[in-house]
N, C-alpha and C positions, 0 to 999 in steps of 0.2 A: 566631588563625588568620585572617590577613589575606586579603582577597579581591582586593587590588590589588597591583601592582608596576609597575616601569618596565622592561618587557622591551626587549631589543635587537631591533628589527624585522628586522635582517639575519640573525637566527638562524632555523632551521627552526621552524615553528609549535609543534611539540611541546616545543621547548626554551625557549619563552617562558612556559610555564605553571609556576606554583608548586604546591605540594602540594594546596592547596584548589581551585585551578582543575581539577586532575586529578580530584579527588573529585567536583566538580560534573559534569565531563564523563563520568565513569564512571556516576554515578547516572542522568543523563539518557539516556545511550546504552543502559544496561541496561534502563531503562523502555521505550524505543522498540524495542530488540531483542526483549524479551519480548512486547511488543505485536504485533510482526510474527510471532513464533512462534505466538501465539494465532490470528492471522488464517489462517496456512497450515495449522495443525492442524485448524481448522474446515473448510477446503476439502478436506483429505484425509480427514477423518472423517465429513463430512456425509452422504454417500450411505449408508454402512454404518449410521450412526445411525438414519436415517429408515427404512431397510429393517427394522431390528430393532424400531423403535417402532411402525411402521405397515406391516406386510408386505403388506397388501392394497390399500394406497393407490396413487394415481398417483404414481410415484416422480419423474418429470420435473417434475410440478407441485409436489410437496412440496419438491423440491430448489430450484426457482426461488423458491418462497415463503420458504424458510429463508434463502437468500442475500439476498432483497429486504429482509426484516425486519432482518437483521444490518447491511446497508449503511445502511438508514434509521436504525437506532439509532446507527450510527457517525457519520453526518452530524449528527444531532441532538445527540449528545454533544459533538461538536466545537464546534458553535455555542454550546452552554450553557457548557461548561467553559473555552472560550477566554476568554469575558467574565469568568467567575468568577475565573480565574487573574489577570487584570489587576486585579481588585477586591480580592481577599483575599490574593493572593500565588501565585507560580508553584509554590513548593516544597510548600505545603499542598495545593494543588489537584492537583498531580501525584501526591502520595501517595494522594489520594482516588480518582483515576481508575484508578491501578494496582490499588488494593484492589477497586474495582468489577469490573474485567474479570477479575481473578483469582478472586474469589469466585463470580461467575456462570458462569465457565468450568468451575469445579469442580462447581457445581450442575447444569450441563448433562449431566454423566455420570449423574446420578440422575433424569433426566426419566422419567416413567412413560408418556408418550405424546408424539406429535408436537407437539401444541399446547403442552404444557409446555416442550418442547425449544425451540420458536420463541420463547416468552416469555423464556426464559433467554438465548437468543442475542441478542434485541433489547436486553436489559439489559446483556449483555456488550458489545454495540456502543457503548453510551453511554460506557463507560470507555475502550474502544479508541479512539474518536473524539477523546477529549480529550487524548490523550498527545502527539501530534506537535506541535501548536502550543505547548503548555506546555514541552515538552522543548527545542525550538529557541529559544524566547524566553528560557528560563532560561540556556542556553549563550550566546546572543547577548549577554545583559546581563551575564554574569559573566566571560567570557574577554576578554583584551586585544584591542583592535580589529585589530591586525596578525595575530592568530592566529585571528580569528573565522571567516573564510570556510573555511579548510581544516579547522578543528575541526568546523564544522557539516557539511562534506562528509564527513568521517570518521564522524560520528554517523550520517548517513544510510547510508553504506556498510556500517556494522556491522549495519544492519537485515537485510542479506543473510545474516548469520550466524544470525539467528533463523529465517529462511526455510530455510536449509540444515539447521539443527538439526531443524526440523519434518520435513523429508524423511528424515533419518536415523532419527528416532523412528518414522516410518511404516514404514521398512524393517525396523526392529527387531521390530515387531509384525506383520509381514506374514504370518507363519506361524500367528498366533493366530486363533482363531475370529472372523470379522468381526462376529458379533453381540456380541462382547465387546471386541474390540481398540479400537473407537472410544472406549470408556470410558477405557481406559488413556491415550489421547492427550489427552483432556480433563483427566485428573488431572495430567498433565505441565504442561498449560497453566495450572493453578492455582498452581504454585510461586511465581510472582512476588509473591504476597501477602507473602512474607517480606521482600521488598525495601522495603516500606512502613516497616518498623521503622527501617531505616537512614536513610531519607529524613526521617522525622519527628524522629529524635533528633539528627541532625548537620547536615542541610542548612539553610542560611540563605537568606533572601530576598536577591536581588542588591541591591547598594547603589544602582544606578540606579533600581530599582523603589521602594526605600524613599524615595529623594529625590522621585520622582514622586508617590508616595502622600502625602507631607507637603505638597507643593505643591498637590495637589488639595484639601486641607483648608483652605487659606488662602482668604481672601475673593477671589472671582473665579477661583478655581482650576478647572481643567477636569476633567470627570468621567473616572474610570478605567473601562475596560471598557465603554464606552457605544456601542451601535450607533447611537444618535441622533447622536453625535459623529462616528462613522466615516462615516456617510452624509450628515451635515448639512454637512460641510465639503468643498469640492471638492478640497482638497489631499490628503485621505485617501480620498474617494469614488472618484476615478479609479483609483488603484492597487488599491483593493479590488475594483472591478468587473472591470477588465481582468486583474488578478492571478487572480481567480476563473476567468475564461475560459482563462487560461494553464493552470491546474490541471485544469479540466474536460477539456481536450484530452488531457492525458496520463493522467488517471484513467480516462476512457472507453477510451482506447487500451490500457491495461493490464488493467483489470477487465472491460471489455466485449469485448475481443478477445484480448489476450495470454494471460490466464489461462483462456481457453476453447480454447486450442490443443490441449488434451488430446483434443478430438474428432478431431484429425488424428493425434495420436500413438497413440490407442487402436487404430485399425485396423492401424497398423504393428506395434504390440506383439502384437496378436492373430495377425497373419500370421507374425510371428517365432516365436511360441509353437507355432503349428501346424506350422511347418517342423521345430521341435525335438521334436515329438511329446510335448509336456508332458502328463502324465496329467490327465484332466478335473478331478480333485479338487485339483490343484495350480495350475490356471489362475488362479483368483481371487487367490491369494497372489502369483503371478508378475506379474499385472497391477498389483497394488498396489506391488510392488517397483519395476517399471519406471516407474510414474507418479511415485513418489518420486524415482527416479533422474533423470527428466526435470526435476522441480522443482529438484533440486540443481544440475544443469548450468545451468539457466536463471539461478539465483541466484548461482552462481559468476561467470557473465558479468556479472550485475548489480553485484556487488561491484567488479569491475575497472572497469566502466563509470562507476560513481559516483566512484571515485577519480580517473579520468581527467577527468571533468567538473569536479571540484573543483579540480584542478591547472590545467586550461585556463581556468576562469573567473577564477582568481586572476591569471592571466597576461594573458589577452586581453580580459577583461571578461565580464559576465554575458550581455548580449544576443546578441553574436555566437555564443557557445557554445550558448546556447539554440537559436538558429536552426539551427545545424548539427545539434544533437541531435534536434530535431523532424523534420528531413528524414531523418536516419539512422534514426529510429524508424519512420517511415512506410515507408522503403525496405526495412528488415529485416523488418518485419511482412508486407509484400507478398511478399517473397522466401520467407519461411517458409511462408506459406499456399499459395503456388504450387508450391513445390519439395519440401516435406517428404514423403517417401514410405516410408522404412523406418527401422528402429531405428539403422542406421548413419548416418542424417542427424541424430542427436541433437545434433551440434555446432551445428546451426542454432538450437537453443534457447539455446545460449550467446550466439550473435550477437544474437538478438532480445532476450534478457535484458540484455545489455550496452547496447544502444541504447535500449530502452524505459525501463529503470529508471535510466539515467544522468540523465535529466531530473529525477528526484526528488531527487537531490543538489542540483540547482539550486534547487528549492523550499526546501530547508533553508537554503541560503545566502542566497537572494534575498528571500524573503518577509519575514523580520524586518527587512530593510534598507528596506522600504517604509513602515514605520509607527513612530510615536513610542512611547516606553516605556509610556505609559498605555494604548495601543491595540495594542501589539505582539502579544500573545497573541490578542487578539480578531481583529485583521486577518489574522494568519497562519492562524488556525483557520478563519475565514470563507472565505478563498480556497481552502484545502486541502480543506475538508470539504463545502462546498455542492455541489461537483462530484459528491459521492457520490449525492445525490438524483437528479441527472441520469444519473450512471453506472449507477444501478439499472436504467435503461431500456436500457442497452447490450446486455446479454444478450438482452432481449426483442426489440430491433431486429434483432440478429444472427440470432436464431431465426426471426423473421417473414420477413426478407429471404431467408435460406437456404431456408425452406419454400416461398416463392413461386418462387424460382429452381428448386428441385427439382421442383415441379409442372410448370413449363414444360419442364424437361429430360426428365421422365418422359413427358410428352405427345408429345415429339418422338421418343421411342424407336420403332423399328419393332415390329410385332406379333411377339411371341415366344410360341409355344404352350407350350413347356416351362416349367413353373412355377419350377423351381429356377434355370434359366438367367435367367428374367425377374427373379427376386428379386435375383440377383447384379448384373444390369444396373441395376436400380433403386437398389440400394445404392451402386453406383459413381456413378450420377447424383446421388444425394443428397450424396455426399462432394464431388464436383466443385462442386455448388451451394454447399456450405459454404465451399469454398475461394474461390469468387467473392464470397460475402457478406463474408467476412473481408477480402478485398482491397479491396472498395469502402468498407467501413467504416474502413479504415486512413487514408482521406482526412481523418478527424477531426483528425489531427495538424496539418493546415494551419490549424486554428483557433488553435493556439498561435502560429504565425507571424503571424497577423493581430493577435493580442493584443499581441505584442511592440512593434508600431509605436506603441502608446499608453502604453508604460511607460518609465520612466527608466533610464539606465545608472547603477549605484550603485558600481561599482568605485572604490576609493580614497576614497570619501566616508564621513564619520562617520555613525553611526546618527542618523536624524532625531529632533529634539526640538521641542516647542512649549510 
């Protein structure tokens, strides 16, 4: 089962792959797709889980803590397993990370209290964080150079399939008692453990990695998966630092702003349900259904956005397409936060998903092209995951900014003696403050444009080696 061939570069990328290339692509894509499924299932199940496990607790605080520990575990896992993958092999480490996030996702459904739930989610995050860098390094080292960029773009686009599947799963259990439905979602998230069997039995380490590992063992050979080497040499330190800023911009934009757009969709959903005279006992199920529908629309947009980025980057180059994508992400996010009003505006979620997540296809294509084989997983994981630590502050920043703006807006309201009318006016002021906060925070995408100035164009260049 050879991992090499001499493909015709004039053929479409998918026709340049032999059966083993397809196997590698399938395993890596499935691992990342299931990883994204787990992420979205957590977002959809988190609130119901915490209400069931700690019904008297401060739900907003518990929800924020659960997200923070998950993201922190995610970032830590990326840093650890990225380096481990360069040292012991991408295939072995990918199997380990998939097993970790599958097992602890399943255990999350058996948590007896909120503290146990958060521990399981932190440990799940370790596995989740390791997958991206390992999967893209595995594909980058295994596929023919002429098929690499579009193959990696497709790998990232398929992550939207995992996200959409999560939304469909949430829809399927929307009529189930919310005290129980969250368990079902986590059971679904534990399924990828079976993927490990196929990875460990058939997946081989890329020949490029095997050669680099052999060279590292020779006298004077350079270390594999070494952060000292990554930051000790200017050749790799510069792309690591500015590649990290590139990712921080998009990660905060998505996880700190984009995925909190439900605070705008929720009032629209509530208003629509009120107009439809939905019975009180059906409101919670209807809200979950609409939240899942919004997630699906957003990720359908993401799928097409990532495909477009992949095609454009292969034609025009990485940097100019990144520049357009960051501007489009900022503009679409501002447009969404300012203009989304009713459920008929759900198409705006498609546009925002298209623009925001298209950038992530660029990360799959571009980051492996910045680092040599011995540091490819390490460097990619560092850039992609360190931003998670910073992104964890995104929701906090958005909340604080929205709270301060809301206080100012409420203070500016005229005196309203009727309590019911006053509460409606205050709720409207809070919503407008949240719109303003999201709009101002969308400027984070400009950080990506800044980082681009210090990074090289890699279109048409072979993967770096040293």
